[in-house]
N, C-alpha and C positions, 0 to 999 in steps of 0.2 A: 913393623911399620908400613909394609908394602900393602897391607890390607886397607889402610886408611890413606894411601897416597893420592886417591882420586879428589879428596877434600882440600881446599886451600886454607891450611891451618895457619892463620895469622894470629897475632895477639888479639885483636878485638873479636875474632871469631872464637877463639878459646874462652875469652871472658864472657862472651854472650852465652855459650853452652854451660860454662860453670855456673853463672847466675841463674840460669834456667833450671839447672839441677838444684841448686840451693833453694830456689823458690818452691820447687816441688817438694823438696825435704821439709821445708818449713810449713807448707800446706798439710803435709801428712802429719807432721807433729801437731799442728792445731787441730785436725781432725781427731787424733787420738786423745788429746788432752782436753779439748772442748768439743763434744760432739756437735755435728751440724744440725741446724734447723732451717728449713726452707723459709724463705720470705717473699713477699710480693713487693716489688718496687715500682718504678715508673713505667716498666715494660708490661705490668699486669700480668706477669707469669711467675710461678714460683722458681726461685734460683737458689742454689746453695753457694758456698765459698768457691767451689771448683768451678761451677757455671759461670761465676763472675770472673775468675781468673782467666778462663778460656775466652770469654768476651773481651776482656781487656787485652790479652795477647793478639787476638785477631785485629782488634782496633789499632793496636800499635803498629801491626804490620801494614795495615791500610794507610795510616798516617805516614809512615816511612816511604811507602811506595808512591803516594801522592806527593810528598815532599821531593823526592827525587825526580819524579816526572814533571813537576811544576816549577820548582826552585832550582834543583840541582844539588851539586855536592861542593860548591865553591868554598874556599878557605876564608873564614871570616876574621881569623886572627893567627899570629904566629908568635908562639912562646919560645923564649931563649933557653931552651933545654937541650943540652948536648952540643956536638959540634955544628950540626946543621939546623938545629932549632926544631921546634914541634908545631906542626900546622893543625889548627883547630877547624874542623869541618863544620858546615852549616847543619849537618845532621844532628849536631848536639842540641839544636833547638827543636828539631822534630822529636828527639828523645825526651826532652823537657815537656813538650805538649803531650807525648804518650804517657809520661808518668802522671801528669796532672789529670788526664782523662781516665787513667786506671784508678786514681783515688776517687774520682767522681762516680765511675762505675761501681766501685765496691761500696760507696756510700749510699748511692740511690737506686741501683738496679736490683 
């Protein structure tokens, strides 16, 4: 474990990397099962599923960084889970916006 000690491995970090690995696995399975065909969307450039995934990941990063810079990470709710409770960050709203933008990107780009 000393080789990965430089990383702050928290539960959200582990969930993020696991979700990213699952996304890449699903995209690989989709590419094997249903061959990709380039299509031209609103950007007027030919894109594949992988291109649209990359664009949506970059967009999600920009949305989250802008959210942290402009809004912050204040707690918007506290759930009565466990002894101390569970605080819900406003970043979940940025995540919802990112998911909506990813859906829009996959449908229109």
